[in-house]
C-alpha positions in Angstrom: 62.0 44.1 62.5 65.5 45.0 61.6 66.4 46.9 58.4 69.5 45.6 56.5 70.9 48.3 53.9 72.8 46.3 52.0 71.6 45.0 48.7 69.3 42.0 49.0 69.2 40.8 45.1 72.9 40.1 43.4 72.7 40.2 40.0 74.2 36.6 39.8 70.7 35.8 41.3 69.0 37.3 38.3 71.3 35.7 35.6 71.5 32.0 37.0 67.9 30.3 36.5 67.4 27.7 39.5 66.5 28.7 43.2 68.1 27.3 46.1 65.2 24.9 46.6 65.3 24.2 42.9 69.1 23.2 43.2 68.4 20.8 46.0 66.0 19.3 44.5 68.0 18.6 41.4 70.7 17.2 43.6 68.7 14.6 44.8 67.4 13.8 41.4 71.1 13.7 40.2 72.4 11.7 42.9 74.9 14.2 44.2 75.0 15.3 47.8 76.2 19.0 46.9 77.5 21.1 43.9 80.9 20.9 44.8 80.6 16.6 44.5 79.2 17.2 41.2 81.8 19.3 40.1 84.4 16.9 41.7 82.6 14.0 39.9 82.7 15.9 36.3 86.0 17.8 35.8 89.2 16.2 36.8 90.7 16.8 40.5 94.1 17.5 38.4 93.0 20.7 36.6 90.6 22.3 39.3 91.9 25.8 40.2 93.3 26.0 43.4 92.5 29.8 44.1 89.6 32.0 43.2 90.1 34.4 40.2 91.8 37.8 40.7 88.6 39.7 39.5 86.8 42.4 41.0 83.9 42.2 43.5 80.5 41.7 41.9 78.1 45.1 41.0 75.1 45.6 41.3 72.9 46.5 37.9 72.4 49.9 39.2 75.9 50.9 40.5 77.3 49.0 37.1 75.3 51.4 34.7 76.2 54.2 36.9 80.1 53.9 37.1 80.1 52.5 33.4 78.4 56.4 32.6 81.5 57.7 33.9 83.5 55.5 31.9 81.7 56.2 28.6 82.1 60.1 29.3 85.5 59.8 28.8 84.5 58.8 25.0 84.8 62.5 23.2 82.0 62.3 20.2 83.6 64.7 17.8 81.8 65.1 14.6 83.6 62.6 11.7 84.8 63.4 8.7 87.1 60.7 8.4 85.5 58.3 6.2 87.7 54.9 5.0 84.3 53.0 5.0 82.8 54.4 8.3 80.4 57.1 8.4 78.1 58.8 11.0 74.2 57.7 10.1 70.9 58.0 11.7 69.2 54.9 12.9 65.5 55.5 12.6 64.2 55.4 16.1 61.6 52.7 15.0 64.6 50.7 13.8 66.6 51.4 16.9 64.0 50.3 19.5 62.2 47.7 17.3 65.5 45.6 16.1 68.6 46.7 17.9 66.7 47.2 21.2 64.4 44.2 21.2 65.3 40.9 22.7 62.6 39.2 20.1 65.4 39.8 17.3 68.6 40.1 19.1 68.1 36.6 21.4 67.1 34.2 18.3 69.4 31.8 16.8 71.0 31.0 13.4 67.5 30.0 11.1 68.7 26.2 11.1 65.0 25.6 12.1 63.7 27.6 9.4 59.9 26.9 10.3 60.2 29.1 13.1 62.7 31.8 11.8 60.4 32.7 8.8 60.8 36.6 9.9 64.4 36.6 9.9 64.6 35.0 6.9 62.4 37.4 5.2 64.6 40.1 6.8 67.8 38.8 5.2 66.2 38.2 1.6 65.5 41.6 2.0 69.0 42.6 2.7 70.3 40.2 -0.3 67.4 41.9 -2.6 68.8 45.0 -1.9 72.5 44.7 -2.3 71.9 42.7 -5.7 69.6 45.6 -7.0 72.2 48.0 -5.7 75.5 46.4 -7.3 73.7 45.0 -10.2 74.9 41.3 -9.4 72.9 38.4 -10.0 73.6 36.8 -6.2 74.2 38.1 -2.8 74.5 36.4 0.5 72.9 37.2 3.8 76.1 39.2 5.1 79.6 38.5 6.0 81.9 40.4 8.8 83.4 43.5 7.9 84.2 44.9 4.3 88.5 44.1 4.7 87.4 40.2 5.1 84.4 40.4 2.6 87.5 41.5 0.2 89.9 38.8 1.3 86.9 36.1 0.9 86.3 37.7 -2.7 90.4 37.2 -3.8 90.0 33.6 -2.0 86.9 32.7 -3.8 88.2 33.8 -7.2 91.8 31.9 -6.7 90.0 29.0 -6.2 87.4 29.1 -9.3 90.4 30.0 -11.6 89.6 29.1 -15.1 91.9 26.2 -16.6 93.9 28.7 -18.9 95.1 30.3 -15.2 95.5 27.6 -12.6 99.2 28.3 -11.9 98.5 32.0 -11.7 99.0 33.2 -8.4 99.2 37.3 -8.4 96.3 39.2 -7.1 96.7 42.9 -8.0 95.4 45.4 -5.5 94.7 49.1 -6.1 96.8 51.2 -4.2 93.6 53.3 -3.2 91.6 50.2 -2.0 91.2 51.1 1.9 94.3 50.7 4.2 92.8 48.5 6.5 91.6 46.2 3.4 95.0 45.9 2.0 96.1 45.1 5.8 93.9 41.6 6.3 94.4 40.7 2.2 98.1 40.6 3.2 96.9 38.4 6.2 94.8 36.0 4.3 96.9 35.7 1.2 100.3 34.7 2.7 98.9 31.0 4.0 97.3 30.2 1.2 100.1 30.9 -1.9 98.6 34.3 -3.1 101.0 37.0 -4.1 99.6 40.4 -3.7 100.8 43.0 -6.0 99.7 46.4 -4.9 100.1 49.5 -7.1 98.8 52.5 -8.9 96.3 51.5 -12.0 98.4 52.7 -14.6 101.1 49.8 -13.6 98.5 46.9 -13.9 99.4 44.6 -16.7 96.4 42.4 -17.4 98.2 40.3 -20.0 100.5 39.1 -17.2 100.1 35.6 -17.4 100.5 35.2 -13.3 97.7 37.4 -12.9 94.2 36.1 -11.7 92.4 38.7 -10.3 92.2 42.6 -9.6 90.6 44.0 -6.7 89.4 47.9 -7.1 87.8 50.7 -4.9 84.6 52.2 -5.7 84.8 55.5 -4.8 88.5 54.7 -4.5 90.2 55.9 -0.9 90.7 59.5 -2.3 87.1 59.6 -3.1 87.2 59.4 -6.6 85.0 57.5 -9.0 86.3 55.9 -12.1 84.7 54.3 -14.9 86.3 50.9 -15.0 84.3 49.5 -17.9 87.3 49.4 -20.5 89.6 48.0 -17.7 87.3 45.3 -17.2 86.7 44.3 -20.9 90.4 43.9 -20.9 90.5 41.7 -17.9 87.9 39.2 -19.6 90.0 39.3 -22.8 92.8 37.8 -20.4 90.9 35.7 -18.1 91.7 38.0 -14.9 88.5 38.4 -12.8 87.4 41.7 -11.2 86.5 42.4 -7.6 84.9 45.7 -6.3 84.9 47.4 -2.9 82.0 49.4 -3.4 79.9 52.1 -1.2 76.3 50.8 -1.4 74.7 54.2 -0.9 77.0 55.9 -3.6 75.8 53.1 -5.9 72.1 54.8 -6.0 74.0 57.7 -7.9 76.8 55.9 -9.7 76.8 53.2 -12.5 76.8 49.8 -10.4 79.9 47.5 -10.9 77.7 44.7 -12.0 76.7 46.9 -15.3 80.5 47.4 -15.7 80.9 43.6 -15.9 82.0 43.0 -12.3 82.6 39.7 -11.2 82.4 40.1 -7.3 81.3 43.1 -5.2 81.9 43.6 -1.5 81.2 46.4 1.1 79.9 47.3 4.3 76.2 48.6 4.8 77.3 50.2 7.9 75.8 53.4 7.0 72.5 52.0 6.3 71.2 53.1 9.5 74.0 51.0 12.0 76.4 53.4 14.1 79.9 53.6 13.8 80.4 51.8 17.2 84.5 52.2 17.0 84.4 49.9 14.2 81.7 47.4 14.6 80.0 45.5 14.4 78.6 45.9 10.9 76.9 44.0 8.3 79.4 43.3 5.3 78.2 42.4 1.6 79.1 39.8 -0.5 77.6 40.1 -4.4 78.6 37.9 -7.6 77.2 36.1 -10.2 75.3 32.9 -10.5 77.9 31.2 -11.7 79.6 31.4 -8.3 77.1 30.4 -6.3 78.3 27.2 -4.7 81.6 29.2 -3.9 79.9 32.0 -2.1 81.3 32.4 1.4 78.7 32.3 4.4 75.2 31.9 3.9 72.5 32.6 1.2 69.1 32.6 2.0 66.9 31.0 -0.7 62.9 30.6 -1.2 61.9 26.8 -1.0 58.1 25.3 -0.6 56.6 23.6 2.3 54.7 20.5 2.1 51.6 22.4 1.1 53.4 24.1 -1.4 53.5 27.7 0.2 56.6 29.6 -0.3 58.8 29.6 2.6 62.4 30.7 3.3 65.6 28.8 4.4 69.1 28.7 4.3 70.1 27.4 0.8 73.0 25.0 -0.2 74.1 24.5 3.6 76.2 21.6 2.2 78.5 24.4 1.4 78.9 25.3 5.2 82.2 24.5 6.7 81.0 22.4 9.5 80.0 19.5 6.7 83.0 20.3 4.3 85.3 20.5 7.3 88.9 20.1 6.4 88.1 20.7 2.8 86.3 23.8 3.5 88.0 27.2 2.4 86.1 29.7 4.5 85.3 29.6 7.8 82.8 32.3 8.2 80.7 30.7 10.5 79.4 34.3 12.2 77.4 36.4 9.8 76.5 39.9 10.9 72.8 38.9 10.7 71.1 41.6 13.3 72.9 44.1 11.6 71.7 42.8 7.9 68.5 43.2 9.2 69.0 46.4 10.3 70.6 47.6 7.2 67.6 45.9 5.1 64.9 47.5 7.2 66.6 50.9 6.6 66.5 50.6 2.9 62.8 49.1 3.3 61.6 52.3 5.4 63.6 54.7 3.2 63.1 53.1 -0.1 64.5 53.6 -3.5 63.6 57.4 -3.8 64.7 57.9 -0.1 68.2 56.5 -0.5 68.5 58.2 -3.7 67.5 61.4 -1.3 70.3 61.0 1.3 72.9 60.5 -1.1 72.2 63.1 -3.1 72.2 65.4 0.1 75.5 64.2 1.2 76.7 64.4 -2.3 75.4 68.1 -2.3 77.0 68.9 1.1 80.2 67.8 -0.3 80.0 69.9 -3.3 79.0 73.0 -1.3 82.2 72.4 0.4 84.4 72.5 -2.5 83.0 75.4 -3.9 83.2 77.3 -0.8 86.8 75.9 -0.5 87.2 77.1 -4.0 86.3 80.5 -2.9 89.1 80.8 -0.2 91.8 79.5 -2.6 92.1 75.8 -1.9 92.2 73.4 -4.3 89.9 70.0 -4.6 91.2 67.6 -6.7 88.7 64.7 -7.3 87.0 65.4 -10.7 84.0 62.7 -9.9 83.2 61.8 -6.3 80.3 61.0 -4.4 80.8 62.1 -0.6 84.7 62.7 -0.3 87.0 65.5 -1.1 90.4 65.5 -1.3 92.0 69.2 -0.7 95.7 69.9 -1.6 97.3 71.6 1.2 101.1 72.3 2.5 102.5 71.0 5.7 102.0 74.3 7.0 98.6 74.8 6.7 97.4 71.0 7.4 99.1 71.3 10.6 96.9 74.5 10.9 93.7 72.7 9.6 94.2 70.0 12.1 94.5 72.2 15.3 91.5 74.4 14.3 89.2 71.2 13.2 89.9 69.8 16.6 89.1 73.2 18.5 85.7 72.9 16.5 85.6 69.0 17.3 85.7 68.1 14.2 87.9 65.0 12.8 89.1 65.3 9.6 91.6 62.6 7.3 95.2 63.7 6.9 97.9 62.3 4.4 101.0 63.9 3.3 100.0 67.1 1.3 96.2 66.4 1.5 93.4 66.8 3.8 90.0 64.7 2.9 86.8 65.3 3.9 84.0 62.7 3.7 80.3 63.6 4.3 77.5 61.7 5.3 73.8 61.8 6.4 74.4 63.4 9.5 76.1 66.3 8.5 74.2 69.6 7.7 74.7 72.9 5.8 76.2 74.5 9.4 78.9 71.8 9.5 79.7 73.2 6.2 79.9 76.7 7.4 82.2 75.2 10.3 84.5 73.4 8.0 84.8 76.8 5.6 85.7 78.8 8.9 88.3 76.4 10.0 90.1 76.8 6.5 89.3 80.2 6.4 91.6 80.9 9.7 94.2 79.1 8.0 94.5 81.5 5.5 93.6 84.6 7.8 90.9 85.5 5.8 87.2 85.8 6.7 84.8 83.0 6.1 82.1 85.9 5.1 83.2 85.7 1.7 82.0 82.4 1.2 78.0 83.1 0.6 76.7 79.1 1.1 73.2 80.4 0.8 73.3 81.3 -2.9 75.3 78.5 -3.5 72.6 75.9 -1.9 70.2 76.7 -4.7 72.2 75.7 -7.6 73.7 72.2 -6.4 73.5 69.4 -8.7 74.7 65.7 -9.5 76.9 65.6 -12.1 80.1 63.0 -13.0 81.3 62.0 -16.3 79.5 60.2 -18.9 79.0 56.1 -18.2 79.3 56.8 -14.2 76.0 58.3 -13.4 73.5 55.5 -12.4 70.2 55.1 -15.2 68.7 51.8 -14.3 66.2 51.3 -11.7 66.7 49.3 -8.3 64.6 48.2 -5.3 61.3 48.5 -7.3 60.0 45.2 -5.1 56.7 46.1 -3.3 58.5 45.7 0.1 60.7 48.9 -0.1 57.9 51.0 -1.5 54.8 49.9 0.8 56.1 50.8 4.8 57.2 54.7 4.8 55.3 56.0 7.6 56.2 54.8 11.4 53.2 53.3 12.1 53.4 50.7 8.7 57.1 50.0 9.3 56.4 49.2 13.2 53.7 46.5 12.3 55.9 45.2 9.5 58.6 44.7 11.9 56.4 42.9 14.6 54.9 40.6 12.0 58.2 39.7 11.1 59.4 39.5 14.5 56.5 37.4 15.5 57.1 34.9 13.2 60.3 33.8 14.9 61.1 31.9 18.0 63.6 33.3 20.5 64.9 33.1 24.1 61.8 35.8 24.7 59.7 32.4 24.1 61.6 29.5 25.7 64.7 28.2 26.3 67.1 27.3 22.9 69.2 24.3 24.1 71.9 24.2 21.3 74.8 22.2 22.4 78.0 24.5 21.8 76.3 27.6 21.0 75.4 28.4 24.6 72.2 30.5 24.2 71.9 32.1 27.9 70.4 35.0 29.2 71.5 38.5 27.8 70.7 40.7 30.6 68.8 44.3 29.7 71.6 46.0 31.8 74.5 44.7 29.8 72.5 45.5 26.8 71.7 48.8 27.6 75.1 51.0 27.1 75.2 49.7 23.3 72.9 52.4 22.2 74.8 55.0 24.1 76.3 57.3 21.5 79.2 57.8 23.5 79.9 54.0 22.3 77.9 54.3 19.1 79.1 57.4 17.6 83.1 57.0 17.3 84.9 56.4 14.1 87.6 53.5 14.7 90.4 55.8 13.5 89.9 59.0 15.9 92.9 59.9 17.8 93.4 57.7 20.8 92.6 60.5 23.5 89.3 61.0 22.0 88.6 57.2 22.9 89.7 57.3 26.7 86.8 55.5 27.6 86.7 52.5 25.3 90.5 52.2 26.0 90.0 51.8 29.7 87.0 49.1 28.7 89.6 47.4 26.7 92.4 47.4 29.4 90.0 45.9 31.9 88.5 43.7 29.7 91.8 42.3 28.4 93.2 41.8 32.0 89.8 40.0 33.1 90.2 37.6 30.1 93.4 36.8 30.4 92.6 36.0 34.5 89.7 33.6 33.5 92.1 31.7 31.0 95.4 31.7 32.7 97.0 33.7 30.0 99.3 36.5 29.8 97.4 38.6 27.4 94.5 39.0 25.1 93.8 40.3 21.5 90.3 41.8 21.2 90.5 42.1 17.6 88.8 39.2 16.2 84.9 39.6 15.5 83.9 36.2 15.3 84.8 32.9 16.8 86.1 31.7 13.1 88.1 34.8 12.9 89.6 33.9 16.7 90.4 30.5 15.5 92.3 32.0 12.7 93.9 34.4 14.4 95.2 32.3 17.0 96.7 29.7 14.4 98.4 32.7 12.4 100.0 33.5 16.0 101.2 30.1 16.0 102.3 29.8 12.6 104.4 33.3 13.4 106.0 32.0 16.8 107.4 28.9 14.5 108.4 31.2 12.1 110.2 33.5 14.7 112.1 30.3 15.6 113.4 29.3 12.1 110.7 26.7 11.9 108.5 27.9 9.1 108.2 24.5 8.0 105.6 23.4 10.8 102.3 23.2 9.2 100.7 19.8 10.4 97.7 20.6 12.7 96.6 17.6 14.6 92.8 17.6 14.9 90.5 15.5 16.6 87.5 13.9 14.9 85.1 15.2 17.4 86.0 18.9 16.8 83.9 21.7 15.5 84.1 22.0 11.5 85.6 25.5 12.0 88.3 24.2 13.3 89.8 22.4 10.2 88.6 25.4 8.0 90.5 27.6 10.0 93.8 25.4 9.9 93.6 25.2 6.4 92.9 28.6 5.7 96.1 29.1 7.8 98.2 27.3 5.4 98.4 24.1 7.9 97.8 20.7 6.7 95.0 18.6 8.3 95.7 14.9 10.2 92.7 14.0 11.8 93.2 12.0 15.6 90.7 9.4 16.4 88.3 9.3 19.1 88.0 6.0 21.1 84.5 4.3 21.7 83.7 6.5 24.7 84.1 9.9 22.8 87.6 10.6 24.0 90.2 11.5 21.9 92.5 8.2 21.4 95.4 9.0 23.2 97.5 6.4 21.7 96.3 7.9 17.9 97.2 11.4 19.1 101.1 10.0 20.0 101.5 8.2 17.4 100.6 11.1 15.0 102.4 13.8 17.2 105.4 12.0 16.6 105.1 10.7 13.2 104.8 14.4 12.5 107.5 15.8 15.1 109.5 17.5 12.6 106.5 19.7 10.9 104.1 19.2 13.8 102.6 23.1 14.0 99.6 22.4 16.3 97.0 20.6 18.2 93.4 22.0 18.0 91.3 20.6 20.9 88.1 21.9 22.6 87.7 21.4 26.3 85.6 20.0 27.5 84.7 17.9 24.6 82.2 18.5 22.0 81.1 15.2 23.4 80.1 17.0 26.3 82.9 15.3 28.1 85.9 16.4 30.6 88.5 14.2 29.0 91.0 13.1 32.2 94.1 13.1 29.9 94.0 16.7 28.9 97.1 17.3 30.4 99.1 14.2 28.8 97.9 15.3 25.6 99.3 18.7 26.1 102.5 17.4 27.2 102.9 15.0 24.2 102.2 18.0 21.6 104.7 19.9 23.1 107.5 17.3 23.6 106.9 16.9 19.7 107.7 20.5 19.0 103.9 21.6 18.4 101.8 24.3 20.1 98.1 23.2 21.8 95.4 25.8 20.6 92.0 25.3 22.7 88.8 26.3 21.2 87.0 28.1 23.3 83.4 27.2 22.4 82.8 25.3 25.7 84.4 27.6 28.0 81.1 27.8 30.0 82.1 25.1 31.4 85.4 26.3 32.7 84.9 29.7 34.1 86.2 29.7 37.9 86.7 26.2 37.8 89.8 25.5 35.8 91.4 27.6 32.8 93.2 26.7 29.5 96.3 28.0 30.8 96.2 25.2 33.9 95.0 22.7 31.6 98.3 23.3 29.4 97.3 25.3 26.5 98.9 27.8 24.8 96.2 29.9 23.0 92.6 30.0 23.1 90.0 32.1 21.5 86.5 33.0 23.3 83.0 33.2 21.9 82.1 36.3 23.8 78.8 35.8 22.0 78.3 32.5 24.0 80.0 32.3 27.3 80.3 36.1 27.6 76.7 36.9 26.8 77.0 38.9 23.8 73.4 37.4 22.0 73.6 35.4 19.0 71.2 38.0 16.9 69.9 35.5 14.9 73.5 34.3 13.6 75.7 37.2 14.6 76.9 39.5 15.7 79.9 37.6 17.4 83.4 38.5 19.3 86.2 35.8 19.2 89.1 37.2 21.1 92.4 35.2 21.5 94.1 34.8 24.9 97.7 33.7 24.6 100.3 32.6 27.0 103.3 34.6 27.5 105.7 33.4 24.4 103.0 34.2 22.2 102.1 37.5 23.4 104.4 39.5 20.8 102.3 38.0 17.6 99.5 39.3 18.5 97.7 41.1 15.5 98.1 44.6 14.5 96.4 47.1 12.8 97.5 49.6 10.3 96.2 52.9 11.7 95.9 52.4 15.4 98.5 50.7 17.6 97.6 47.0 18.8 99.4 44.1 19.2 102.6 42.7 20.2 106.2 43.7 19.1 106.3 41.3 16.7 102.3 41.3 15.6 100.8 39.1 12.8 99.0 41.7 10.3 95.5 42.6 11.1 92.6 39.9 11.1 89.7 42.3 11.3 89.0 45.6 9.8 88.6 47.6 13.0 91.9 47.5 15.4 89.5 46.2 18.1 87.0 44.5 16.0 83.5 44.9 17.0 84.2 46.9 19.7 80.7 48.6 20.5 79.3 45.1 21.7 82.2 44.7 23.8 80.3 46.9 26.8 78.0 43.8 27.0 80.8 41.3 28.1 82.3 43.8 30.2 79.2 44.2 31.9 78.6 40.6 32.7 82.0 40.4 34.3 81.7 43.3 36.3 78.2 42.5 37.7 78.7 38.6 38.3 82.1 39.1 39.9 84.4 36.2 40.5 82.2 34.2 42.9 79.1 35.2 40.6 80.8 33.8 37.3 82.5 30.5 39.3 78.9 29.9 40.3 77.1 30.3 36.7 79.6 27.4 35.5 78.6 25.1 38.2 75.4 26.0 37.5 75.5 25.1 33.8 77.1 21.8 35.0 74.2 21.3 37.5 71.5 21.9 34.7 72.9 19.8 32.2 73.2 17.1 34.5 69.8 17.5 35.9 68.2 17.0 32.2 70.7 14.1 31.7 68.9 12.5 34.8 65.5 13.3 34.0 65.8 11.9 30.0 68.1 9.0 31.4 65.2 6.2 31.3 64.0 7.3 28.2 66.8 8.2 26.2 70.8 7.1 26.2 73.4 9.8 26.6 76.0 8.7 24.4 79.3 10.0 26.1 79.6 10.7 30.0 82.7 11.5 32.0 84.9 8.8 34.0 81.9 9.0 36.8 79.5 9.1 34.5 78.7 13.1 34.5 78.2 14.8 31.8 80.0 18.4 31.4 77.4 21.4 30.6 76.4 19.7 27.6 75.5 16.0 26.4 74.6 14.0 23.4 71.5 12.1 23.3 71.2 9.3 21.0 67.9 9.1 18.8 69.4 6.4 16.3 67.5 3.4 17.7 64.0 5.2 16.4 65.6 4.6 12.5 64.0 1.2 13.1 60.6 2.5 12.9 61.3 5.3 10.7 61.6 8.4 13.1 64.6 10.4 12.3 66.1 12.8 14.2 65.0 15.7 12.0 61.6 14.3 13.1 61.9 15.1 16.6 63.6 18.5 15.9 60.2 19.2 13.9 57.9 18.1 16.7 59.7 20.0 19.5 58.3 22.8 17.7 54.9 21.8 18.5 56.0 22.0 22.1 57.2 25.5 21.9 61.0 24.1 21.8 63.8 25.3 19.5 65.5 21.8 19.0 68.8 21.4 20.0 71.7 21.0 17.8 71.0 18.3 15.4 73.3 15.8 14.0 76.4 17.2 15.3 79.1 15.9 16.2 77.6 12.6 15.6 74.6 11.6 13.2 71.2 10.9 14.4 71.5 13.2 17.9 71.1 15.8 19.5 73.3 17.9 21.7 71.6 19.7 24.3 73.3 22.6 26.7 70.8 24.1 28.7 73.1 26.8 30.2 73.2 28.5 33.6 70.2 30.7 33.0 67.4 28.4 32.6 65.3 27.8 35.6 64.2 24.2 36.9 60.4 24.6 35.7 61.8 25.7 32.2 64.1 22.6 32.3 61.1 20.6 33.5 58.8 21.8 30.2 61.6 20.9 28.0 62.3 17.1 29.3 58.5 16.8 29.6 58.1 17.7 25.8 61.1 15.3 25.1 59.5 12.6 27.4 56.2 13.3 25.9 57.6 12.4 22.2 59.1 9.3 23.1 55.6 8.4 24.2 54.5 9.4 20.4 57.5 7.7 19.0 56.3 4.5 21.2 52.7 4.4 19.6 54.7 3.9 16.2 56.5 1.3 18.1 53.3 -0.4 18.9 51.7 0.1 15.9 48.9 2.5 17.3 50.2 4.8 15.3 50.8 4.8 11.3 54.6 4.9 10.8 54.3 7.6 7.7 51.4 9.4 8.8 51.6 10.9 12.2 52.3 13.7 14.8 56.3 13.6 14.2 56.7 13.3 10.1 53.7 16.1 10.0 55.3 18.3 12.4 55.3 20.9 13.0 51.7 21.8 12.5 50.4 25.4 11.8 47.0 27.1 12.7 46.4 26.9 9.0 46.1 23.1 9.4 43.9 23.3 12.2 41.7 25.5 11.3 41.0 23.9 8.0 37.9 22.0 7.4 40.0 19.4 5.9 41.4 17.8 8.4 41.9 14.3 7.8 45.0 12.9 9.9 44.5 10.0 11.8 45.0 12.2 15.3 43.2 14.9 16.8 43.7 18.8 16.2 44.4 18.8 19.8 47.5 16.4 20.3 48.6 18.0 17.0 49.4 21.6 18.4 48.8 21.1 22.3 50.2 17.9 23.2 50.8 19.3 26.7 48.8 21.3 28.9 51.5 23.9 29.6 51.3 24.4 25.5 47.9 25.8 25.6 49.3 29.0 27.9 51.6 30.2 25.6 51.2 28.7 22.1 54.0 29.5 19.5 52.9 29.0 15.8 55.2 28.4 13.2 54.1 30.3 10.0 54.5 27.4 7.6 54.8 23.4 7.5 58.1 21.6 6.9 60.4 23.0 4.4 61.3 21.0 1.5 65.1 21.8 1.5 66.2 19.7 -1.9 63.7 22.0 -3.9 65.2 25.1 -2.7 68.8 24.0 -3.6 67.6 22.8 -6.9 65.6 26.2 -7.9 68.1 28.8 -6.2 66.2 32.1 -6.0 67.7 34.5 -3.4 65.7 37.6 -4.0 62.3 38.9 -3.4 59.3 36.9 -3.8 57.0 38.1 -6.5 54.7 41.2 -5.3 51.6 38.8 -6.2 52.4 35.9 -3.8 52.5 38.4 -1.2 49.0 39.3 -2.2 48.2 35.5 -2.6 49.1 34.9 1.0 46.9 37.9 2.3 43.8 36.6 0.8 
C-alpha cells in the first residue's frame, strides 16, 4: 500500500457541508451538469472574475495554529495603567469556558424567535438590571457597540427629543475631560445631523445659553477626578438642558450614581466586567435612561411578556423602533449589539454579586490610594482629590521622560500628558505592582524605594470621598445576583440558560441575509490567547507588532477579495461600516468642492440599515422602485439619477440583491450613477455569493462594507459581536477613518467611527484564520457551494412553495425568498409557519423581510445535504399540515400551526384537549425523535410586552413559582 505524506483533508472539506457524492446528487436535482454550469446560469458572465484571487495557498488547521502562535508572540504583554475606559480584568474561568468559548452561546442568532432564545434573553435582562441598578436609572437597553458610540447615541437621542422651548437649540457641550476617543466619535456623528459641539472646561459652561440643549460629562473624568454634578444638573433642568454621563460602571458601586444626581442618560462600557481588553474590543457598551425616553432608546430592549398560558416570558420589546421598519425615518442604525459580551458582563455580575463587585472596586481604589501615599513619600504630588482608580501625578518634562523609560524597562505602560503621569488601576493589579511603581518613580529621584513601607500603609486604607459622592443606596438585591457564587452553582446556571436556546450546535439556521455558517473551532481558538486579549488599544505600536502584521495581511486580503485599493478595519459592526462608507463618500465630495451633494438613491428592496445610515450621514433618501421580477427598475434609477444629478451623492445597492438575484444590469446601474456625479456604495451583506467569483470592484462600485460576522466566519454571538470593515477604490483611500491616539486612515481622513483604532480587534483573528485556511481556491469553492445549496433547496421546495424572484435563467443566488402569502386564505400566517418550524427543531428563516408574508432562506455552504434535506422535509411536512386546513381536516383556528410551538409541559399535562395527537405536535417526523429541542415557553404575546414594558429581572417569587 502506497504511503502519501501530504495532508489528506483540506480545511475547506471540513468547512463545506456537501460531499462529492452529495454535490453530484444535488446538481441532478437542480438540473445542472456541473457547478461551473450552475454558476454561469446564476452570475452574469460579464462580471465574473477572469483570474484567481491573489491570496496565499491554504494552510491546514494544525499548520495555521502553529504559524499564528508565532505572529501572536510578536505582541508584548506589558502591565497596563493607561485607563481611558480600558482595563485589565479577570475573566472567571467558568464564564470563559462556558460562555465565551462555548458554541452553544456564540453561534446563536439575534433573538427574534423568542420562544427558542429564553436563556439568552434572561441573561440580557440580568445585564439590563445590573446597569439600571448601578446607574440609578429607570431603563437600560441590552447593549450597544462601545462607549464612544453610546455617547453619540445619547447626544442624538437628546437632540431628537428636545423640549418645545429648545427646538432651535443645536449646541451640545462636551466637558474637555471626557475621554478623547469619545469626543472624536461625537465629532463624527454631530457633523451630518447639524449638532454644534462645544468643548471646554466646566467653568465655561453657560447653562443659560438658549442655543444649548445638552451636556456630556465623564464620571470619573479622564483625569480620574470624581465630581458631584448635582448642582449643575439642577441648574441645567431649570434651563431645559439635558445631561448625559459617561460613567465607569464599576466605580458606581462606590460613588453616587448619576441617576441619583438627576441625569437624563448614562452610558459607558462594561469591559471591566470580565471582558478582556482585546486591543479595543469587542466590549458591550450600556445605555441607561429615564422611562420617558423608552421609545427613543437606540438598540434593543429586552422586556418581559407572557406566553399563551400566561407564563412570564422574555422577548425583544418595542421592535417597531428598529431601523428595518422605520427605514428612512430611523434615527439609529445600531443593528449589531454586543450580546455575547453583554452576557459575559452580566454573568460576571451574577457570579460576584453586589458584595463581590464592591470588594473588587475597593481593592482597585485601595491600590490607587496606596500608590498615591507611597509616591507622596517620594515627594510626588497627586492632584486628584476624589478619585476611584486613577491618579494624576504632576511631573516636569525631565522626570516624565525618565519615568517612561524606567516604566518600559519594567514592562509597564503609564499614560503621559504634558506635565503629568496618569496611573489607572484595575482588578488584575496587586500590591507587588504598586511596589514596582514606587521603584520606577524612586529611580527618577535617585532615592531608594525602601523609604516607602507599603506594609504599614496597607492596614490603614479606607475609602473616603467628599460629601455627596459616596454611594449610600443598595443595588443588585435581586435573587439572581445573590444565588450563584460557587462555581458549581454558576456552571449549572449558565448551562440551564444555554439549554433554553437553539443555536448552530442544534441545527441549521437558514436566515436569509444573515449567513449563519460554520464558526470553526480552529478559527475561534486564538481569540482567547492572552497575546490578543490582554493588550490595551493605546499601547505603543511596537508592543502590538503581531496585531499590525495581522492587520496588514487582512487588509490586503480583503482588498483583493473586493477588488479595491485599501481597507479600514475600524468599523465594529455592519451598520458602522455603512455609516463609515457614506461618510467617506461625503468627504470625497467635499474635497472636490461639492459638499452640496446629499441625495442618496436607495432601492426599495434594500436593508433597513441603508436608509438609516444615509440619514445619519446627513443625506436625503430617495427610494428607487423595483420591478415585478424584484430587480431594480433601471428606468426609475436613471430618471431619479438625472433628476438629482446636481446633488447626487450616492447609490446604495446590495449585490446580489436582497431578493436573492444577481441582477444582469448592475454595471449599467453603476455607470448611470457615475455619469450623474454619484458614488456607488455596495452593501456587503451578500458577499458570501461573490467571493472568488466576482467582486464589487469588478462590478463597478466605489466602496463596500463587509460583514465579517457573516461571510468571514465571526460568529453572531446571539446578536453581536460583529465587524464591518470598509474597502474602497483608490480615489477614496485618503478619506479612510482616523483615530485620535493611534495613526490610522488616509491622508485626509474622516474622524473616528469607533472608539478603538481597529474596532473589535480581538475577533479579527477569526476572519484571518478563515481566509488563511481556506486559501484562494477554498474561498471560491465555498461561494460555489453556497449557491449550490440554495438552488438545491429551491429545487426541493419548488413543487410545494413558489420562489418569489429568480435570476434571468431561473436560478437563485445564495438565498431565495419563498412565498407563503397564499396561505392567508385559510388563516395561516408566515408567523405560524415560523413557530411550527420550532417543533421540527429549526430556527425559522428570515420572516417578512424584505417582502411581508415570505421567508428568506439562506443555507450557506456549511450545511450538508442531509441537513438541507431535514429542513426541506420539515417545510414539506408543514405544507401537508396546511393542506389539512385547506381540505377541512383540521380546524382553521385550533391546529398544529396556530398552537405552535408545543412545549414539554403541554404534552406532559393530563389536560390534552387539542384535536390532534401529542405525537403529531412534538414528533411530526421521525428524525425529530432522535434529538428533540424543546422550547421552554409557548408562543409569546408580543403586544402585551409592549403595553406593559418591564426590562428588569422578574420578581423573585416568580422564579419560585416556576420551580414548583
